[in-house]
N, C-alpha and C positions, 0 to 999 in steps of 0.2 A: 504494500500500500504506500503510495506516494504521500509524503508529509508536506504540508503547506509551508511556504517560506517563513511566515510569521512564527509557526511552531518551531521550526528548525533554528531560527534566530533566537527565540526565547530559550531553547535548550543550550545553545552555545553561550549565551549571555549568563545563564545560571551556572553552568558547570565549567566553562573555560576560563583560564586566566585572561584578564583584560589587557593583554600586551599588544593588541592590534585594534585599530578602529577602521574596519573595512567598510566599503560602500555596501549598502544593504541590498545585495543581489545574491541569491543562492544558486550557484551553478551546478549542473549535473552532467553536462555533456559538451564536447568540443570537437570541431573538425576544421582544419585549416585556420583561417582567421576568425572563425565564428565559434561562439559558445551559446548554450541554451540554459535557461534557468528551469527550476522545478515546475514552473507553470507553463513551460514550453515556449517562452518568448526568446527570440534570437537577438544576440548582440554582436557587434564587431569589436573584437578584443584589441584595444590599442595600448596594452601594457605588456602582453606576452610574458606574464609572470616575472616581471623585472628582467626581461630578455632571456629567460630560460627556455622559452618556446619559440626560438627563432625559426625553426623548421615548420612551424604550424602545429596546432593541437592534433595529437594522436596520429602522427605521420605513419602511414601504413607500413613502410619499409622498416622503420625503427621498431614499430610494434612487432612485426614479424621476427626481427632479430631477437627481441626480448623474449618472445614466446618460445622460439626455437631453443635459445640458450637455457631458459628456465626449465626445459624438459631434459636437459643434459646435465648441467652442473651450475650451481649458483654461487657457492662460497667454499673456499678451502682454507682461508686465512693465508698469510704470506709464509706460514710455516712450511708450505709445500708450493710447488710451481703449478701453474695451470696453462692450458694451451692458448688462451685468449690474450693474456697479458703481453707476451712478446709481439704478437701481431698488432696490438694496440700501440705499443712502443714504436714499432716499425712504421706504421702508417701515420701517426701524429708527428713523428720526427721528420718523415719525408715531406709532409705538408707544411710544417712550420720552420724547418731548418734547425730544429733543436738537436743537441748532441746527447743530452741526458734528460730523462723524464722521471718524475716522482708522482705517482697517482695518490689522490686522497678522495674525500667524499664531498664535503661542502666547500664553498668558496672561502669561508672564514678559516677552515683547516689549511687550505692552500696558503693563505696569508701567514698564518702562524708557522707553517713549515718553512716558508721563505725567510721569516725573521730569524728562526733558529739557525738555518743554514748560513745565512749571511753573517750573523754574529760569530758563528764557529769559524767561518772563512776568515773573518777579521782577525781572530786570535791566531789561527794556525797558518794562514797564508800571508796576510798583510802584516801581522805581528804587533797589533795593538795590545796594550797590557790587559791581562785577564780581568773581566768584570767591568770594563770601561767603555765597551763598544756603544756607539751612538748611531741611530738611524734618523735621517731627516725625513719628515712627512709634511704634508700640506694641511693647512687649516681647512676646516669644512670638509675634511675627508670622510669617506665611508668605505671601510674595508671589512665590515662584519660586526658581530655582536659578542664575540668571546671577550673574556676579561682582559686578555692581553691587548686585543685590538681597541676596545673602548677606552683603555688607559691612555691612548694617544689621540683620541677623538677630541674635537673642540665643541661638539654638540652637547649642551648641558643635559638634554634628555637621554642621550646615549650613555653618558658617564656619571651622571648625578646619582649619588647614593651607593655606588659600587666599589669605591676605593677601599683600601689603599691600592695604588697601581705601581707596576714595575717601572723603574727609571730607564733611561737610555733612548729617549725619543725627543727630538727637537722639531717643533712645528713652525713653519714659515708660511707666508701668504702664497696661495696657489697662483702661478703665472708670473711670479716676481723672481727672476733669475738672480738679481742682485742680492735679495734677501737670502736666497739659497746659498749663494757663494759666501756670504758673510757668516752663515751658520756652520760652514765646514771647519772642522777642527782636527787635531791629530788623531782622535779616536773615531772619526766618522768612517763607518764601514759600508753604509748603504743609504740610498735615497729611494723611498717608496712613494709612488704617485699613481693616480688614475690618469690616463690620457685625457679623459673628459670626466669631470666630476658629476656623476649621475644623480646621487641622492641630494646633492647641494642645489640641483636645479638645472642640470645639463650645462655646466659651466665649461667653456672652451677657452684655453689659455691663448695669449696673444701670439701672433706669428713669430717664429724664431725661438720661442721659449724652450722647446724640447731639444732643439739643436744645441742650445747653450748648456742646458742641463747635461746632455750627453757629453759634451766637450769637457765640462767641469768634472764629471765622474771619471772620465778617462784620464784627465790630467792629475787627479788626486788619488787615483787607484781606489775608487769607490764603486761598489756594485749598484747598478741602476736596476731597480725592480719596478716593473709596470704591472699594475693590477688591471688586467683586461677581462676580468670576470663578467662585467657587463658590456664593455665596449668591443670585446673580441668576438671572433667567429662570425664575422659578417655584419654585425649590427650597424657599423658606420659606413658600409659600402666597401670595405676592405676586409681582408681576413683579420688583420689587427689594426687598431686605430693608430698605432705607431707609424704605419706606412704613410699616413697623411703628413707626418712630420719628417719623413725621410731618415729615420733613425732605427737602431736595433737596441733593445734592452738586453741586459745580461741575464735577467731572470724575468720570465713572463708567466703570469698566473691566469689560468683559464678554469671555467666552471660553467654553471648555469646551462647554456646551450650545448655544452659538451655532451649532454645526454638527450637533447631535444625535449626536455621536460619529463622524461619517463622515470628518472632515477637520479639520486644525487651522485654526480661524478665531477671531480675537479683534478687539476694537475698542475705541478710546478715544472716549467720548461726552462732548461738552463744548459750549463756546460759541465764538464767533469771537474773543473777547478772549484766551482761553488758547491755543487751537489756531491762531489766526491769526498767532501769532508765528513759526510754522514756515514758511519760504519754500522754494522749489524748491532742491533740492540739500542741504538741511540735515537731512533725515530721510527714511527710506523703507525699502522692502523689495521685493525682486524678486517675491515671491509674495503680498505683502499686497494685498488687493483684486483678486485674479485672478478671472476670470469663473467658474471652477468653484467656488471658495470662496463667491462671492457668490450663485450659484444655490442652493447647498446651504444657506447661511445663510437665504436668503429662505424656503425650504421649511421649515426648522427652526423659524423664528419663526411661520410661518403655522399649522403643526399645533399648536404650543404653545398658541396662542390659540383657534383654531377648535375644537379637540377638548377644550377645557375642562381642560387639564392643570394650570393654576395653581390653579383652584378645587378640583380633585381632590387636589392636594398639601395644601391647607389642611384639607380634610375627613379625608383618610386620615392626615395627620400627627397630627391631634388624636386619631384612633382609635388609632394606633400608640403615641403617647406615653402615653395612658391605659392601654393594655394593658401597656406596659413598666413603668409605675409600679405596676401591680397585681401584678407578679411578686413572690412571697414568697421572698426569698433573702437570707441573711445576707451574701452576697458583694457585694451591690449597695450602693454608697455614694450614688449620685445618678443621676437620670434627667433629662435636660434637652434642650432644642432648640426649634426653630420649624419648622412645616410638616413636611416630610420630611427635615429636617436634624437628626438626633437623635443622642444619645450616652448610653451607659450606662457610668458610671464605677464601677470596682470598688475595694474596699478593697485597699490595698497588700499585705496579708498573703495575698491570694489567689494571688500568684505570677505575676501578669501577665495581661493580657487576651488575649494571643496563643493561649494554650491553650484559652480559651473559644471563640475564633474557629475554632480547629481542630476543636473539638467541634461547633461549628455546621456546619462543612463536612461532617462525617460525617452530619449530620441534613439535608443538602440545602439549606443556606442559606450564602451567602458574605457575609462582613463583614470589616472590617480593624481591627486595633488601632492606636492612636496614643498617643503619650506613655506607653507601657508599661501603663497601667492603665485605658485607656478604649477601648470598642468604639464605632465609628462606624456608624450605620445610616442609609443614604441611598438607598433603592430608587428606581427610575425613577418618574416622576410618574404613570404610567399604572397603578400598582398598584391592585388591587381590595380590597374589604373582606375577602374570604376569604383573599387572599394576605397581607394585613397580619396577620390572625389566625394564619396558618400561621407567619409569621416570629416573632411573639411567643411562640407555643407552643414553637417550636424553640429559642429562646433560653432560655426557662424550663427546658426539658429539659436543655440544655447546661450551664446553671448548676447544676442538680441533680447532673449527672454529675461536675462539677468540684468540688463542695463537699467 
């Protein structure tokens, strides 16, 4: 028996921890760019589970790979080898040019893994005194919700009430290369950045920023870590967002779309110098690199490339950005983004972006507000021209209704 939305929301409110404030739509089914609620109403998904569903909801080829592997072997732990892990290594290394891969589960685990590896590299390779390693991060960053990560967040909601925090992080303004250079000290071992700050409102740094960051890291023997968990795997119209800047990171973090939304899979991509410092027993995960995860990730990467999703993100992103920029509304302060990672920032006097997102829901489009005044738009990379135009027109109509 199907439960009504209000009943399901009431149960969730009563029994669940209130650590999220979702838009009140209860979804039960998805296909491609579309999702359906428990009452059967269809919506165009313009969030893609924060870019985890780049390949579209329930992609049949990824689903087939998951079902086939689930009938063979799902988990061995890394105490034993499995036949899917080396194939995953081989295929992701060939696609990304990585020399060494360390698989984990969630994006936050990949970030924590990188922090541990870069610190250890700093002690054993760079030679900084033990216990003094520093990593430079950007203000307004978002790298996950673990205790280690929120310790270097500047968001009071993310870190408030969770201390004490581990030392060893220096926060500087995002996009300010002079500030980053000034923060470099004798114990700086790493710089950890998002190519585009997603949670902060799709913030793009000024031209030349990352070229200078790359040059500074090279000159000072610092490991550059780029968190491409949201921006990577086609979201910005390139395999990785770093390609827009013409640089290469020393460590690249991927997750979310690495499984196409079917299963938590993440990975740290680097070289033997950085990841080679980790020896047996020093880091790991029971589920990291399990055969089910690897089979799913292999299929997710394959369809991303073979079905032209990265190129489509580039073309449809340009179309959507132009459409959004063409909306005539006094509520809109700015339209920005790359590929299908877009944002519409509203003037503060509008009264918040959430009410516009709720108006969008009533018009059959799902998007999410961030930082109070910004609407994030990140549909699956399989979106068509007609669907892009539908989303733009729905937003224009929602803005008119909220004016």
